[in-house]
N, C-alpha and C positions, 0 to 999 in steps of 0.2 A: 504493500500499499505506499502511495507516495506519501512525502512529508509536507506540511504545510509551509509555504515560507512567507506569505503574509496573510495577517489579518488586520481587517481595520473594523472598530466596533464602535457604533453608535456615534458616527461621525455628524458631526451639526455644525453648519457652518452659516452665520447670518452676515449680510451685505444690509444697509441702510435701508430698511424698508420692506427687504425681501429676505425670506429664508430659503437659501441655495440648497443646502442640504438639512435632512429632517431623519437623523438616527441610521445611517446608511451603514449597513452593514456588506463587507466582502471579505470571501477567504478565497486564497490564490495556493495553487498546489506547486510545487518546485515542480519545474523543466517542463511546467504547461504552457499553451498559449490560451493564455484565458481574456476574451474579448468582453467589453463592457458596450451594451447599446441602449439608446434611450434616443427621442426628439431633442432637436436642439431647445437647448435651455432647461435641459431634464437635471442637469447638475454631473454630467459626466466628467469632462475638462476642470470644474471645480475639486472634485474629488481626488482626480490625479496631481494637481497643483497642492492639494493641503497631504500627499502623500510625497508630494517629490520636495516639498520646505517651502515651496513657492511663495503657499501661507502658511508662516511657522507657525509655531505651536505657542498655545495662550490666543492665537486669532480664533480658535476652534474649538468644539466639546467632542470628546472622545478618545479612543486610543488607538493607535499603532504598533502592534507589534510584528517585528521582522524578526525572522530564524528566531523566534521564542524568546526575544528581549523586549521590553515596551521603548520605543522611540520616540524624543520629543526634537525633530528637528527645527534647529533656529533657523535655519538657511538650505539653496539649493546643496552648499558645498557639503553640507552635513550628509547628506543623502548621499549623493555622488561617494563619498567618503565609504560607504557602505557598498558600493556599489550600484545602487538603483539611481539609472539616469532615463532622464525624461525627453522626448525630441517632440518639439511641439507644432500645431499644425504649420503656423509661421514657421519657417526654417530661420534660425538664430545664426546665418551664415555672415562674412563679412563680405561682401561683393568683389571688393578690389584689393583684399587679399588672397595669396595660393592656396592650395590644397592644402599644402602640411600647415601652413600657419594657422587657417583655421581652424585645425584638428586640433592643435597644441595649444591656441591661444590662451595665455594665462595658466598652462602646464608645460612649458616647453620645456625640452632639457636643456640644461647648463651646466659649463663646468665654470667653478671660480666665479661666477656670478654673472658668466659672459657665454647667452646661447650658444649651442652646440647646433649648428644649423645642418650639417652632414647626417646627425643622428637622428633628426626629427625627420629628414628626409627618407633616411634609411627605414626607420619604423613606421613612416607614412607609407610606403611600397609594400610594405606587408602585409599592413593593414588595408590597404585599398585592394588587394591582391585577394583577402579573405572575403571580402563582401562583391568580389568581382567586376572591381573598376578598373580598368587597364587604362590609367593618365597619368602623366607626369605630376608628381607631387609640387611643381613650381609652377602649374595651369593654376590661372586666376580663376577665383570662383563663377565670374561673369562670365566665363567663356564657356560655362557649359551647362544644359540643361538641366530643369527642374529634377527631373529622375535620376541623374547621375550626382546633383545635390543632395538628393534626399540618402542616397548611400554614401556622402562624404560625411551628412550628420551621425550615420549610424556606426560608422569608421571611428569619427569622435566619442560616440559612445564606447566601441570595444577599447579604445582607448584609455578610459578609465576602469577597465578591469569590471565591467556591467554583469552584474548577476540576475539585474530584474530590469528589463528593458519596457520601457512605456511609450508605446507611439499614439500619437494623437491624429486620427483623420492622416496616415501615411499615404494612403494613396487616393488621395482628393483629384489632386493636380498631374496624376501621373497617366500616362497611355494605357492602355490594356496590355500592351507588351511589360511596361517596366513596373506595373502592378503584377505581372505574374512573377518577375523575377524578383518583386522583394517579398512576396507570398513566399516565395521556394527558401530565400534566405532564409524568414521566419522559422521555415521549416528545420532548415538545417541548422540555425542556433538552438533549435529544441533537441536536436540530435547530440548539441554539444552540451545539454543540460542548460542553457540559457531559457531562464522564464521569460514571458513578454505578455505585456497588459495590452492589448489593440483595442482601440475604440473607434468605432468605423459604421457607416451608415449604408454600407456596400453588403449588405446580408448574403450573395454568393461568396464573398469572399470568407466571411464569418463561418458558412456553414463549410468552407475546404478546410481551412485552417484550425477552428477552433476546438477545445477540448470542453469547454464549459464557456456557457454565455451569463452574462450577470444582466439583468434589465433595470434602468433605473428611469421612474416617471415622478415629474413632479417632485423632484430631489427627494425621492423614496425608491428603497430597494423593492422592485415587485418580486422577483424570481430570479434561480440561477438554475439553469438547464445542463443537465450533461449532455456528450457527445451524441449519442443515440436519442435524443427529446428534441434537438435543434431541429428545427423547420422555419422557413419564412412565415407563414402562415401564424404558428404560435409565438413569436419573436414579437412580429408586427403586432398582433394582437394586447400584446403585455405592452407593448411601448405606447401605443396610440389609446388603449384602453377599449378600442372597439376594433371589430372585423372590419378589415377594407377588402372586401370580397373584390372590389373592382378598384383596380391603382389608377384609373382614369376615369375623370367625371363623363357622364354620360354628354350625348353632343349630338344636336341636328345642325348640320353647317347648312346655311343659307348663303351661297356664295352668287354676288353681283358681278359687276365691267371688273375690269381691269384699274385698279387703282394707283398700281406704284408698277414703274417701270424702268429696267435700268437696259442699257443698249453699250454695247462694245466697250465696257470700263476694264481699262487699265492702270497698273500702278506699277511705281519703281520704288525699290526698295530705298528709304530715307539716308542710308548710309553709302551703301556700296550703288554707285549711281548705274552701272548698266547690269545690275540684278534684276530683272521681271518678275514682282512677286506676284501679280494677278493679271492675267492674259484673257484680254476680249470677253468679259462675262458680260452673257445676255439673261436675265432674269425678269420674270414679271410677278405681280400678287395683287389677288382681286380682295374686291370688297367682301371682307367679312370670313376670309381663309385665313389658316394658319398653315402658312410653307415653314417645312425643316430644310437645313441646310447638314448634310451628312458629310462627313470625311475623317480621314486620319489625323492626327495630331501633325501639325506641320505643312497641311494640304493649302491655308491661307484663309480661312473661315473668319477668323478675327479681322487679319488685315484687312480684308475684302468688307465688312461691316464698319472698321475705322475710317476706312477710306470714305467710304459713301457718307458718314458722320460727319461732315463738317470738314473734312479730309484731314482728319486725325491724326492718319498714318500715311506714309508715303510721300514722293515727289514724283513729279511729271507726271501727272493723273490725267486722262484723257477720258472722253465716255460724255453719256446725256443721261442727264433723269430727269424722269416726266413723272408729274403727279395729276393724276385724274386726266390724262393727255396732256398737258400742258409741261413744258421744260421750267424746272424749279433752278435755282441757285441755291445750292448747298459749300459753296466755297469756304465757309466758316461754320464752328458749332454753334453760335447765333442764329443765322441764318437758315441752318439745317432746323433748328427747332422752330424759329418763327415760319419755314414751310409744312411743320406737321409732322416733320421726324425725328423721332425719339431713338435713344441707345442704351441699351442695360448691359454694361461691361461686364466681362467675365470676373472681373477683379473688384469684388466692390468695395474692398480697404483700401486701397490704391485709388482707385479715378470714380469710384462711386458715392461716396460718401465721407463729411468731413466726422472723422469719427470722434473729436473733442468737443464738437457740437452737439447739442440734444436735437432729439427725434422732430419737435417743430421746426426749427429752422433748416433741418435736411428737405424736409417733406416739402417746404414750400421754392426750395432752392432755385429750381427750374424755371420758374413763374413768381416772379416777385410781383409782376404788375398784379397776379392775381391776387394779392393782399395788401396794395397798394392804394391810397387816395392821393393823387397831385404829387405822385413820387416820395411819398412818407408811406413808410408799410404801418399798418394798421395792426397793431398787435392783438386785440381781440379776433378780428378776422382773421387774421395769422392762424392764433390757437383754435378757431372753429373747423376750418380745413384740418388743421391737423388729428385733431380730435376725431373728425369726420373718415379720414383717411385710416386713421387706428382702427375704425371701427370696421370699415369696409376690408381691409385688409387682414385683420386679423393680428396685429401688431401685439405680443406679450409682451407689456411692461408695465411698470407701476404708473408712470403717467408719461405725455409728450414732453416731459422736462426731463428725462432719464436719457444719460448719452449713449448714444448708438454705438460708441465703442462697448459698452458693456453688456448690450444685445447679443443674444447668440445668431448664429449665422444664418440661420434661419427668419431669424426677425428682421437683421440687417436687410436682407435680402428684398423681405417686404417694404421697407423703408424708402429703399432704392425704386422698389417698383411704384409704389407711392408718389413718389417725387418724381415721374414722368407719366404717372397717369393725371396726375395734378395739372402738368403742362399741355394734356388735351391732345394728344398727337392723334394724328391720322395713321401713320405708319409708326410702328414699334419693332426694334429689332431686338432680340433678346438674346445676346450669346452665356451660355451654358448659364441658364438662369436658375437651376439646381444644383450645381455645381455643392457638394460639401453640406448640403442640409439633410435632413431624415424624410422618413415617407409620407410621415403626416404631414409636414408643411409642404412637401413636393407637390402633396393632393391639392391643398390649396392654393397654390400656384398655379397648378394645372387650370383650375376652377375660376381662377382669377383671367388666363387666359382665352379660356372658352368664353367668359363674359364680354370680353373685347371683342372676340371676334364677333358674337351674335350681336354687339352695339355696332358693327360694320366697320370696325379698324381691322387694315391689313395685319398681319403679325407674320416675322420671320422669326422662326426658331433656332439657333444654330446650338447642338448637342454632339457629346462625345457618344452619348446612351442612343444606341440604336434603338430599344424596346420603347424608349420616352419619343423617340421621333414619330414610332409607327403608332404611339399609341395615341398622341395629339395634334398630329397634323393632316393636312388635307391630300399634302402634295410634299413630295421631298426632291429637293435638288441633290446632288451625289460631286464633291469638290474633291479637286486632287491636283496636286502640284498648280494650284493658280489657276485652273480652269474646270469649268463646271464639265462632267464627263457623263452624268446622267440624271434624267428627269423622269418621276413614275409618281402616280395614283398611291397614295398610303394604301389604300385598299388592296392593290395589287402588289406592294411592296413586300419584302422580307429582309432580314438579315442578309441572306444567302445572295439576293440580288444587289444587295445595294454594297458588297463586298467584292462581288463581281464587277460592279461597274467601276469601283475604283480600281481595281486590278488590271480589267481590260477596257476601258472606256467604253462599255457596253450600257444598253438601260434607257437609250433614249427615246420616252414614250410618255405622252404626257395623259 
């Protein structure tokens, strides 16, 4: 019988006005992969921050028992000293430092007070080999992709002689290939006796690698399932407190004439002048239609969307854009918004929100005229608008004066959506609208998308999750290497057809 490496007993954590955790219990066996799941805001990340010392002893109630000893971590260094290492969803790497410098930052090999760079780089090569990364230790972090950066974070954890590895949404920003490689690495660590705690919203990944799953809802432990009891339906029911018989809301499309049209759109890379990123794209979206854009990572989907939205990306942009059959000027973000085009970015934290401001200001940010009189903001009008959209999109917060940065990922996404809905766009481009959020919040966002289409708006959804595109769209474009290589009605589409279009450039049928 496996021994218990970790127990968290009756953990309670309170923030001003919010009880984030209420008597949460967690028991983890040595050498297992233990998944923690729950809706956004359920308390998963908070619990792991308590465990790792991000929230120090004294700021919460309850006990942490690690390897049979009660621990009171005053900071993250205390937990790392015992081999507990957390990798957060937002990677903590310094872009302009090398891989070796990042791995040993604050923990450098030194002789007589002088850093031994040769020793650091030699040790880095060994660590990179262990995680399957073939990169020069001197390579800058900014020059490698997100998947490789995630592996650097894991190598950094191994450098601290990790015994309990905590990963918070490690595959949220990774391609399918990189995600599978990371899961394989966790299974290899398991064989080596390393214990892992995995927070993830991707239930198929949990089903593949987890030995136990603990479900948290509204800051409380609901249940822990053994491997034989793990199923997506059981997890979803426990997570949201209800059965989601249908993952996608029912919808009867009412599609009209073409509203939005792009002709011969071409874009060159902003830094590499000779590299064409978008190559003569033609698309159209009709009134009340939800159109998906599928493609592998690097296909150019985000670059295409950003270049359309006020030329936010790229150089030497050519082509025409039509709204209701008339050419429109989208040469700047403000002009695009004035013409009725909105873009919900895939990176809500960097480009979508002001995290250090509250919900009220974020919701009205894209349409200040809508809450102003004679160029002066009407505070009461702004408050009414923010409360209205908080209710419409079901933003879970203590009030609209809560800081946006303190919201869960799903609720942050609803704030971004609210911001653009208040701008009253005719065309809404959604780039990975459900990335990193749970199934309950996904359903709510799908419902918002369906409502927008029912109101007659034209909606474009970019997603890396093919089941999502098949479930919520009316028509799908397939993109590869900067070109549209396929078009098909969602009712006639399948994951196999989409992949075949990507690989062979087939499937041109509306």
